[in-house]
TITOR-250583 format. One record per residue (C-alpha): x, y, z negated; residue in one letter. Coordinates in pm, whole numbers, padded with zeros to 5 digits, always signed. Layout:
BEGIN
XYZA/...
//
This chain:
BEGIN
+08709-15704+08692M/+08994-15806+08469A/+08978-15716+08105E/+09256-15516+07942P/+09522-15717+07769A/+09444-15557+07433E/+09081-15638+07469K/+09158-15994+07569R/+09382-16026+07264Q/+09113-15898+07034K/+08858-16111+07204T/+09085-16418+07164G/+09144-16342+06803E/+08771-16306+06758G/+08702-16632+06929E/+08975-16799+06727Q/+08822-16659+06412A/+08481-16779+06519E/+08624-17122+06592E/+08802-17140+06254K/+08496-17034+06061K/+08296-17348+06137P/+08598-17564+06037D/+08619-17398+05701A/+08251-17437+05646E/+08276-17805+05749M/+08556-17868+05498K/+08352-17708+05227E/+08054-17923+05328A/+08262-18242+05340E/+08414-18188+04996A/+08246-18444+04760P/+08047-18295+04484K/+08143-18447+04150V/+07827-18536+03956A/+07817-18358+03632E/+07799-18599+03336P/+07472-18594+03149P/+07469-18353+02868K/+07559-18515+02538E/+07248-18500+02328L/+07414-18630+02016E/+07524-18353+01780V/+07745-18340+01476D/+07602-18508+01171A/+07485-18251+00917P/+07619-18250+00566A/+07415-18465+00329C/+07392-18428-00046S/+07174-18735-00104K/+07317-19034-00291P/+07535-19248-00070K/+07574-19621-00049L/+07801-19750-00323K/+07790-20119-00235E/+08081-20222-00010P/+07975-20324+00340V/+08118-20667+00413T/+08031-21013+00540F/+07880-21266+00301L/+07954-21633+00362T/+07589-21744+00424P/+07566-21480+00701D/+07862-21618+00897T/+07905-21919+01122T/+08101-22216+00995L/+08387-22165+01241N/+08455-21806+01129L/+08760-21733+00914M/+08776-21401+00731Q/+09080-21231+00584S/+09083-21151+00215A/+09120-20780+00292Q/+09057-20556+00590G/+08764-20743+00749N/+08986-20920+01002V/+08791-21206+01161L/+08905-21498+01370M/+08757-21832+01483S/+08870-22194+01485M/+09039-22282+01813N/+09100-22656+01800E/+08897-22911+01993G/+08550-22845+02127G/+08462-22592+01858I/+08675-22331+02033R/+08397-22300+02293H/+08143-22202+02025F/+08077-21841+01929F/+08172-21726+01582A/+07937-21473+01431G/+07905-21253+01124A/+07628-21021+01007R/+07698-20745+00755A/+07529-20741+00418N/+07396-20385+00462V/+07133-20289+00718G/+07005-19954+00847V/+06636-19864+00861S/+06663-19490+00948K/+06919-19222+01029G/+07214-19237+01271R/+07515-19455+01192Y/+07796-19640+01364M/+08062-19904+01306F/+08374-20009+01500E/+08531-20335+01617V/+08891-20341+01735K/+09003-20634+01949I/+09325-20748+01787M/+09399-21032+02031E/+09254-21269+02288F/+09362-21626+02216V/+09487-21826+02513N/+09304-22158+02540V/+09309-22449+02783A/+09147-22393+03120D/+08772-22353+03076A/+08687-22338+03445S/+08450-22635+03417H/+08090-22543+03489Q/+07980-22665+03146S/+08200-22407+02972L/+08129-22036+02945A/+08382-21750+02952A/+08701-21805+02752K/+08742-21475+02564N/+08436-21273+02463V/+08358-21013+02196V/+08001-20896+02132R/+07909-20605+01906V/+07559-20494+01808G/+07280-20508+01553F/+07039-20780+01442S/+06760-20844+01193T/+06811-21032+00870Q/+06786-21410+00907G/+06812-21410+01288S/+07062-21608+01494S/+07427-21550+01407L/+07518-21556+01778V/+07445-21219+01937L/+07263-21219+02271G/+07039-21517+02195S/+06687-21446+02080G/+06473-21134+02061A/+06591-21027+01714E/+06923-20872+01819N/+07087-20646+02078I/+07455-20611+02164C/+07726-20506+02409F/+08000-20743+02518D/+08361-20694+02621S/+08274-20776+02984A/+08070-20456+03024G/+07716-20580+02974A/+07428-20542+02732M/+07247-20852+02607L/+06906-20905+02453H/+06692-21217+02435N/+06932-21409+02664D/+06898-21139+02933V/+07216-20971+03056R/+07219-20619+03209T/+07509-20399+03318L/+07560-20130+03058A/+07890-20048+02895G/+08255-20090+02989A/+08508-20369+03002K/+08720-20393+02691C/+09056-20557+02643F/+09314-20612+02374R/+09353-20307+02143D/+09022-20164+02270S/+08799-20014+02003I/+08429-20085+02059M/+08200-19848+01870T/+07826-19910+01847V/+07602-19621+01746L/+07247-19686+01626L/+07015-19383+01631N/+06704-19423+01415L/+06671-19049+01347D/+06316-18942+01430K/+06427-18584+01488D/+06690-18684+01747S/+06619-18688+02122P/+06794-19028+02125N/+06562-19176+01863F/+06541-19560+01872N/+06845-19602+02095T/+07178-19782+02077V/+07500-19670+02249S/+07848-19808+02315L/+08168-19606+02297F/+08510-19733+02407K/+08813-19580+02237D/+08602-19285+02123G/+08449-19213+02467K/+08093-19285+02570R/+08079-19607+02776A/+07706-19599+02853C/+07406-19379+02810Q/+07180-19442+02510P/+06986-19765+02563Q/+06632-19787+02422P/+06574-20044+02152L/+06343-20333+02248P/+06000-20329+02088D/+06089-20639+01887S/+06352-20435+01696L/+06168-20110+01643K/+06070-20029+01286G/+06294-20301+01141K/+06607-20293+00930T/+06903-20364+01159L/+07234-20502+01037F/+07576-20454+01200P/+07674-20774+01374H/+07974-20912+01563V/+08011-21235+01764S/+08318-21359+01947F/+08514-21661+02061K/+08884-21713+02119N/+08960-21372+01978A/+09068-21192+01661T/+08887-20871+01568V/+08901-20605+01301H/+08568-20464+01185V/+08563-20110+01044N/+08252-19997+00856F/+08411-19668+00747G/+08406-19423+00607A/+08683-19295+00843V/+08663-19402+01211P/+08958-19546+01398L/+08858-19364+01718A/+08657-19044+01644P/+08368-18969+01878L/+08315-18636+02059P/+08079-18549+01775F/+08087-18635+01411T/+07884-18939+01313C/+07862-19106+00976R/+07965-19469+00949M/+07763-19743+00781V/+07979-19735+00467Q/+07910-19361+00440D/+07533-19405+00484A/+07271-19255+00259T/+07146-19517+00018K/+06782-19446+00103A/+06854-19525+00470D/+06993-19872+00399T/+06893-20211+00268S/+07134-20466+00125A/+07123-20846+00148T/+07212-21031-00168K/+07304-21396-00207H/+07324-21459-00577E/+07586-21705-00693A/+07440-22007-00877P/+07419-21970-01255A/+07621-22283-01319D/+07869-22200-01043G/+07767-22500-00832K/+07624-22467-00484Y/+07369-22725-00374E/+07408-22989-00104V/+07064-23134-00027V/+07026-23473+00145Y/+06671-23519+00281P/+06574-23888+00280V/+06282-23937+00516S/+06159-24223+00734L/+06199-24176+01110P/+05918-23988+01286D/+05737-23917+00960E/+05776-23542+00933G/+06157-23539+00911T/+06252-23227+01104F/+05915-23059+01049D/+05977-23074+00674W/+06331-22946+00733L/+06197-22643+00921D/+05959-22558+00637T/+06244-22595+00386F/+06474-22361+00581L/+06193-22111+00619E/+06159-22092+00241K/+06534-22114+00168N/+06717-21877+00401K/+07049-21917+00224S/+07086-22286+00315Y/+07299-22388+00614T/+07182-22688+00816E/+07440-22957+00892L/+07310-23180+01169S/+07359-23265+01534D/+07044-23065+01606R/+07209-22754+01461A/+07527-22817+01664I/+07331-22849+01990L/+07138-22532+01909N/+07468-22354+01841W/+07604-22478+02175A/+07296-22349+02356S/+07333-22005+02196Q/+07701-22007+02295S/+07602-22046+02661G/+07743-22396+02706L/+07590-22575+03002W/+07444-22919+02930R/+07331-23179+03179Q/+06947-23186+03200K/+06936-22877+02977G/+06922-22840+02600H/+06556-22939+02567S/+06605-23297+02690V/+06739-23527+02418K/+06770-23902+02374S/+06669-23864+02008C/+06656-23601+01735N/+06904-23747+01488D/+07213-23811+01704R/+07130-23692+02057P/+07364-23748+02349D/+07595-23451+02410K/+07615-23467+02793N/+07837-23159+02823F/+08062-23327+03081Q/+08365-23199+02894A/+08569-23440+02678P/+08633-23189+02401E/+08259-23133+02361L/+08156-23499+02374N/+08417-23657+02146D/+08251-23548+01820D/+08539-23307+01749S/+08287-23030+01678V/+08107-23249+01425R/+08438-23339+01258K/+08542-22973+01242A/+08209-22874+01088V/+08229-23139+00816Y/+08592-23054+00744S/+08535-22679+00702I/+08195-22694+00526A/+08325-22817+00184P/+08570-22523+00180L/+08299-22257+00197Q/+08089-22143-00097A/+07735-22181+00034R/+07430-22408+00004N/+07392-22687+00259Y/+07121-22925+00373I/+07264-23235+00541V/+07008-23371+00787M/+07110-23724+00888E/+06797-23934+00941V/+06967-24273+00965K/+07268-24183+00752G/+07060-24062+00456N/+06856-24384+00462L/+07152-24625+00450M/+07352-24667+00133E/+07693-24710+00298D/+07654-24399+00511E/+07514-24198+00220R/+07832-24269+00026K/+08044-24136+00313L/+07835-23820+00334L/+07855-23772-00042L/+08231-23820-00034D/+08270-23516+00193R/+08143-23291-00088F/+08319-23453-00382R/+08436-23112-00505S/+08289-23019-00847P/+08181-22689-00692A/+07885-22867-00532F/+07574-23021-00681K/+07454-23314-00468K/+07076-23360-00458I/+06879-23633-00283A/+06543-23504-00170C/+06314-23801-00101V/+06047-23703+00152V/+05859-24032+00181V/+05498-24141+00145G/+05179-23939+00143E/+05253-23574+00233P/+05130-23278+00034T/+04820-23085+00139V/+05040-22794+00240E/+05251-23008+00471F/+04942-23171+00622K/+04807-22828+00709K/+05141-22743+00867H/+05129-23066+01072S/+04771-22994+01182Q/+04883-22652+01297K/+05166-22802+01502L/+04939-23070+01650I/+04686-22805+01753L/+04963-22591+01901Q/+05097-22892+02092Q/+04750-22972+02221K/+04683-22610+02318Q/+05007-22594+02518E/+04913-22910+02707A/+04563-22771+02769S/+04701-22439+02894D/+04939-22619+03127K/+04656-22823+03272Q/+04432-22515+03298F/+04698-22312+03480N/+04766-22598+03720A/+04394-22618+03796K/+04373-22241+03854K/+04670-22253+04091L/+04506-22533+04287E/+04179-22337+04308E/+04369-22030+04422K/+04547-22233+04689R/+04215-22370+04818K/+04063-22022+04814K/+04348-21884+05024I/+04297-22165+05275I/+03923-22091+05288E/+03988-21719+05340Q/+04224-21793+05627K/+03964-22021+05783Q/+03697-21750+05747K/+03928-21493+05905E/+03988-21726+06198M/+03612-21776+06236E/+03556-21400+06226K/+03818-21346+06494L/+03655-21614+06704K/+03310-21458+06662K/+03451-21115+06737K/+03602-21242+07061A/+03271-21405+07157E/+03085-21084+07073K/+03318-20874+07286E/+03271-21119+07569K/+02891-21097+07537K/+02911-20718+07512Q/+03103-20701+07837K/+02851-20931+08001E/+02561-20712+07877R/+02731-20396+08000E/+02787-20557+08339A/+02422-20663+08357K/+02309-20319+08242K/+02519-20148+08506K/+02388-20379+08777A/+02030-20315+08660A/+02082-19939+08665E/+02213-19959+09021E/+01897-20147+09117K/+01682-19901+08921G/+01571-20166+08675E/+01553-20143+08298K/+01730-20414+08097L/+01556-20532+07778E/+01766-20527+07464E/+01839-20868+07320E/+01751-20951+06963D/+02084-21127+06928E/+02255-20791+06915E/+02082-20710+06589K/+02171-21050+06456E/+02534-20998+06555D/+02531-20660+06384E/+02402-20821+06067E/+02669-21090+06081E/+02937-20827+06125E/+02855-20675+05792K/+03125-20789+05557E/+03009-20941+05238E/+03136-20767+04932A/+03402-20984+04781E/+03322-21107+04440E/+03566-20980+04188E/+03758-21267+04043E/+03694-21283+03673K/+03990-21356+03455E/+03897-21677+03285E/+04052-21748+02950E/+04203-22095+02891P/+03979-22316+02680P/+04056-22331+02311K/+04185-22670+02204A/+04029-22840+01905E/+04142-23136+01700L/+03946-23458+01716T/+03835-23643+01404A/+04122-23887+01449E/+04377-23607+01492E/+04253-23437+01177K/+04350-23751+00984K/+04706-23745+01117M/+04974-23646+00868S/+05265-23628+01112F/+05317-23484+01458V/+05379-23738+01732K/+05646-23632+01979R/+05789-23784+02295D/+06143-23760+02155T/+06185-23995+01861K/+06417-23941+01566D/+06617-24256+01647L/+06676-24439+01973T/+06514-24786+01998P/+06854-24956+01980V/+06963-24769+01668V/+06623-24808+01506M/+06613-25183+01569S/+06963-25239+01436A/+06930-25030+01121S/+06575-25006+00984F/+06598-25330+00784T/+06884-25173+00585K/+06693-24859+00486F/+06693-24794+00111T/+06611-24508-00122L/+06898-24332-00305P/+06990-24383-00668T/+07204-24180-00906K/+07455-24466-00918D/+07560-24370-00566E/+07689-24034-00687G/+07390-23801-00671F/+07355-23540-00942D/+06979-23532-00905D/+06700-23706-00711I/+06382-23517-00628K/+06064-23672-00489Y/+05873-23432-00266E/+05575-23656-00186W/+05512-24004-00332T/+05689-24055-00663K/+05898-24337-00814G/+05796-24701-00775A/+05514-24622-00532K/+05772-24467-00304C/+05974-24791-00309D/+05661-24990-00225E/+05586-24755+00062Y/+05932-24811+00213V/+05906-25189+00178K/+05566-25191+00347K/+05699-24963+00622W/+05992-25198+00689I/+05765-25505+00694L/+05535-25343+00952E/+05834-25257+01172R/+05964-25611+01145K/+05639-25734+01297L/+05614-25469+01567S/+05972-25375+01661M/+06201-25581+01878R/+06557-25679+01796I/+06774-25528+02066E/+07087-25731+01990D/+06924-26071+01941L/+07097-26355+02129Q/+06977-26714+02188P/+07125-26966+01945S/+07291-27300+02025S/+06972-27478+01907W/+06769-27304+02175F/+07031-27375+02442N/+07027-27745+02351Q/+06648-27765+02361Q/+06636-27578+02689W/+06898-27808+02846A/+06708-28118+02730K/+06384-27980+02871W/+06541-27915+03209Q/+06680-28269+03210T/+06337-28410+03122A/+06157-28215+03393V/+06417-28324+03647K/+06363-28689+03545A/+05984-28651+03568W/+06002-28501+03914Q/+06243-28773+04019S/+05998-29039+03894K/+05717-28869+04085L/+05924-28874+04402N/+05999-29244+04353E/+05631-29315+04298Y/+05529-29130+04613K/+05804-29302+04810S/+05686-29643+04689A/+05330-29560+04792L/+05451-29450+05132A/+05652-29773+05177K/+05357-29989+05078K/+05131-29805+05320A/+05386-29840+05598A/+05437-30211+05524A/+05065-30275+05520K/+05020-30092+05847A/+05306-30289+06002A/+05156-30621+05890K/+04816-30532+06027E/+04975-30432+06356A/+05172-30759+06370K/+04864-30965+06293K/+04668-30791+06565A/+04949-30848+06815A/+04973-31217+06729E/+04597-31261+06761A/+04607-31102+07103K/+04896-31324+07210K/+04720-31637+07086A/+04409-31547+07286A/+04612-31500+07601E/+04783-31839+07561K/+04466-32026+07483K/+04385-32062+07850E/+04741-32169+07936G/+04921-32495+07916D/+04882-32719+07619E/+05147-32678+07366K/+05344-32936+07177D/+05196-33066+06859E/+05515-32985+06671E/+05491-32626+06778K/+05133-32606+06665K/+05224-32759+06331D/+05500-32505+06281E/+05265-32219+06366E/+05010-32353+06120K/+05277-32380+05850K/+05392-32024+05923E/+05036-31891+05906E/+04976-32072+05580N/+05301-31928+05441K/+05210-31571+05539E/+04864-31615+05395A/+05014-31733+05069M/+05250-31427+05064Q/+04958-31190+05123V/+04762-31357+04844E/+05064-31330+04613E/+05112-30960+04699E/+04746-30888+04638E/+04770-31067+04306K/+05082-30863+04213E/+04919-30529+04300E/+04750-30381+03996E/+04479-30123+04014S/+04389-29866+03741I/+04100-29626+03698D/+04315-29310+03671F/+04025-29070+03627E/+03889-29269+03330A/+04231-29280+03167L/+04255-29138+02811D/+04539-28891+02857V/+04634-28867+02492F/+04616-29245+02448G/+04895-29306+02697V/+05208-29460+02548D/+05442-29407+02842D/+05385-29106+03063I/+05613-29258+03329L/+05394-29568+03363N/+05030-29544+03268V/+04970-29866+03466G/+05075-30005+03802A/+05398-29804+03777E/+05190-29485+03800T/+05318-29170+03625P/+05073-28954+03432L/+05160-28651+03647F/+05095-28818+03983K/+04834-28557+04078E/+05046-28253+03982Y/+05066-27969+04231Q/+05306-27675+04220M/+05077-27473+03994E/+05059-27763+03747D/+05440-27775+03720W/+05442-27397+03673A/+05189-27416+03390M/+05380-27708+03238L/+05695-27494+03227S/+05505-27196+03087L/+05370-27408+02801R/+05711-27525+02695F/+05880-27186+02745E/+05634-27000+02523L/+05636-27282+02268H/+06014-27301+02239I/+06044-26921+02248L/+05818-26887+01943A/+06024-27140+01747H/+06365-27019+01866A/+06285-26661+01770F/+06204-26751+01412R/+06513-26971+01384K/+06746-26711+01536D/+06607-26420+01334V/+06612-26624+01014N/+06388-26376+00837D/+06069-26505+00672P/+05914-26159+00700E/+05935-26169+01081R/+05640-26393+01161M/+05707-26407+01534G/+05720-26218+01860I/+05478-25932+01902H/+05304-25938+02240L/+05435-25589+02317D/+05785-25738+02325H/+05709-26080+02474L/+05852-25980+02814A/+06171-25850+02651F/+06243-26169+02454Y/+06137-26391+02743Y/+06395-26218+02961N/+06656-26235+02685R/+06615-26613+02639Y/+06531-26739+02987F/+06712-26473+03195K/+06401-26407+03403K/+06106-26173+03387A/+05756-26250+03265L/+05481-26055+03436S/+05104-26098+03390P/+05048-26024+03759K/+05250-26334+03856D/+04986-26541+03677Y/+04688-26347+03813G/+04603-26179+03482V/+04629-25828+03339E/+04789-25873+02996S/+05029-26093+02804F/+04741-26202+02583K/+04575-26352+02891E/+04898-26532+02981I/+04896-26700+02641V/+04529-26786+02685D/+04618-26982+02999L/+04812-27228+02782V/+04624-27193+02455D/+04646-27567+02400D/+05014-27518+02307A/+05052-27157+02191V/+04822-26891+02050Y/+04809-26524+01947V/+04757-26432+01583T/+04513-26158+01480P/+04817-25932+01455R/+04918-25993+01817S/+05208-26225+01731V/+05294-26530+01941L/+05264-26865+01760G/+05299-27232+01858S/+05052-27512+01785L/+05328-27774+01818L/+05623-27866+01602D/+05958-27719+01686G/+06146-28047+01647E/+06020-28325+01878M/+06149-28672+01963E/+06010-28647+02314T/+05848-28383+02529F/+05568-28617+02640A/+05301-28395+02484I/+05354-28122+02743F/+05270-28333+03052P/+04969-28468+02862K/+04846-28116+02786L/+04906-28011+03145A/+04716-28316+03281E/+04423-28259+03048E/+04412-27892+03150A/+04426-27991+03520R/+04129-28225+03480R/+03929-27969+03283H/+04004-27703+03542R/+03894-27935+03822G/+03568-28006+03641L/+03496-27635+03598R/+03568-27571+03964L/+03336-27855+04061A/+03065-27683+03855L/+03120-27363+04052G/+03327-27164+03798E/+03552-26960+04024E/+03723-26803+03724S/+03887-27140+03652A/+04096-27111+03969Q/+04463-27034+03899L/+04600-26734+04085K/+04973-26782+04059L/+05209-26583+04276S/+05513-26722+04453G/+05734-26586+04176A/+05545-26784+03912A/+05549-27100+04123L/+05918-27082+04196Q/+06028-26931+03866G/+06220-26658+04044Q/+06106-26338+03880R/+06404-26105+03906Q/+06257-25771+03806S/+06365-25660+03458A/+06087-25594+03205P/+06016-25235+03104K/+06094-25117+02753K/+05780-25084+02555Q/+05690-24971+02211W/+05410-25133+02019G/+05213-25071+01707N/+05022-25356+01551A/+04728-25335+01317G/+04660-25520+00993N/+04672-25896+00995W/+04517-26143+00760Q/+04663-26485+00832S/+04405-26756+00900T/+04631-27045+00990G/+04914-27026+00740Y/+04923-27212+00414Q/+05191-27296+00168Q/+05436-27512+00349G/+05379-27356+00693G/+05116-27347+00963Y/+04856-27622+00969K/+04866-27762+01322Q/+04535-27763+01503Q/+04424-28081+01674G/+04218-28149+01977Y/+03982-28428+02075G/+03676-28580+01909K/+03824-28612+01562A/+03923-28249+01550Q/+03582-28141+01668Q/+03431-28335+01379Q/+03636-28132+01134G/+03903-28393+01064K/+04271-28322+01029D/+04347-28568+01304G/+04213-28574+01652G/+04426-28589+01958K/+04717-28364+01901G/+04642-28314+01531G/+04873-28387+01241Q/+04755-28746+01222S/+04809-28802+01593Y/+05157-28771+01742R/+05169-28924+02088P/+05509-28767+02141Y/+05636-28957+01844G/+05766-28915+01495W/+05802-29291+01457G/+05758-29431+01805G/+05506-29708+01880N/+05295-29908+01639K/+05513-30019+01354G/+05730-29709+01386G/+05997-29872+01598K/+06223-29626+01765A/+06241-29828+02085S/+05872-29893+02137G/+05656-29741+02407K/+05630-29372+02358G/+05900-29385+02091G/+06249-29238+02088W/+06493-29356+02350T/+06811-29207+02485D/+06602-29019+02743K/+06394-28704+02689W/+06100-28813+02894Y/
//
């Protein structure tokens, strides 16, 4: 039945209304709900009738970085922007700190300075402003260390090198307000907040535990920017509530830092003079701990500043080539060209503050000291040399012992933790293996259970009763999980100092104060300062006066004996001697080849004659039964036979024979012909030639070193550096393994008839440096060969040489490793006035005489040639070096 039109209309309107209603509700549901901002818990500051701070809040020079420039009025701050120093943060800490109450201060960004592209990975952001609070004496760069907290212009909060998002981005003309709430009655007690242009930029951030209960000073850090700091009493951008500024603070709520000006108007510049690796920087740290107002000028301080500024350095900031002048390795020219160092030394004399100039090498060398003194020639500075040399004080020794124990404890903890990690790893593997075994047993148990159930079912069908197996009980017992033993937290063992470590006065570190090259080139020029150089005063911290000078001289002498000379080059004298030796060896080997060729020819000729004689005898026998021969022919044959017989007799007469084994080696006049045209070295094998060369090389090296160094205090080459000098002179490596031994001392012992090692581990030669011939070396080598053969015949296997192919061929290409040595005390036993008394060998020497074979009275290699001293006699000087 059709509905009336009116009803349909009403019904349609109703349906339309019903349809529209859900749409309206949907729109209301879809409308985003704006989160209500948290209720501001800060309230207007109450009126205070207590005495207010009268001292002006400002920045004192000792509490600012060197690159910060401050206006005379208005607290406008800017930083140096030339060279690499533009990448370093400038920082300034106010002279008034807050210990309670609620106070704020403002920083307006006046400008961001445009600098060259800093997109390189070693450079941090170009324009940054950081505002916050810090403790007195902490780092002047906000964000580094646990003693400060700040907000930066990029919208982050920083503490202890950790960056978290909290705040708002700020630009030019932005006003950054930091509010510190130390009011115990406030709900925001122990919090810090940032406001931008008078509006809250972040919720109150809790203070770290390291800052609670301490006096906190307003602090600002920035780079490539100019800022205006407002301490009050009127804010530039009022907050939604009234808050007192630092300048308007109650006096009881604040604490002021004071840096008294010197009574005579002169600030001090201290130059520590200390020997490398003898407490240099450890003493500096103790000095700075006691004298907070002093600013350190050193490369160490610059690197530390770069690290705090977030500048990336290859291998990190902890790895250094040395402590005094470490490599920069910033991979940016403006940071590696010493422009930062130059800027620091150019701005430092213009600022009224105390300095301590830590240059280990520079403060020990007179020429460099004068340059450092010249930088502070202004009469506003008093230049003091602080000599830290000799026996340390008891206080410093205790400090060193503490550092040594700390160093040892850290190494012990590292080893302990590594061991615990390894045990944990093994335990995890064992647990996994046990779990796998349990799963395996569980699977076997389930299999057995199914088999038992099947057997039980079959027995029930047959009406039989199945006996329970004892294994089931055993399985049940095995299934019981053993209670896991609770792992006890084991404390790392406490390190203790050994008796030897308790005697140490200085901490030994892997990183030395000077690199080996710098140390070697400079330590002989180390001197102590005098007032004549321009010092106003000289203070001795440890050993005093003349004893200090003696200490330095002794220290230098010890280093001369134990340190190598990196830039030493062979002299022309050595090159001449080396060339003559090579010529002599070549001639000897040529003579040996001729001798062996002659022997081979004689043997071949003799064999040929014997063969011919046998052939002729055979032919004569065959013809004996033949026709008779003419008498003339027989006479000719007889004459020929008589002639050959006479030739053989003559040859046998000409051939000389010698008893080579009974030959007195050191009595030979001519090593090329000891008899029957036989050379002394006829029995030499490859190892004998190798040992011959080693004798001469070590001998000539000992003499060449002393000639080239030309320093009577350098007695010779220390064994720790023998490989280095051997490579420097002969352009090849010397390795004990090539000679079948373990140390360089054992190498020298192989040829101890020519060279020796002093009690102080210095290489010395038993032979004179200037020789007319080199004949002594083949004689020594032949005598050693015979003695070695005798020992081997007696069964001494240790006498066998174990030379490698490299030693035999003289082709050792691997470069020697750099080594550091430290020699002990040496009391010379062989030196007398006039030089070393050469040791002899042979019967006379054994009887205690000066002579003997090889002694001073016996010179087979010639000072005057043969008997009568003729230069041309056997064994005397000729135009050949053999």
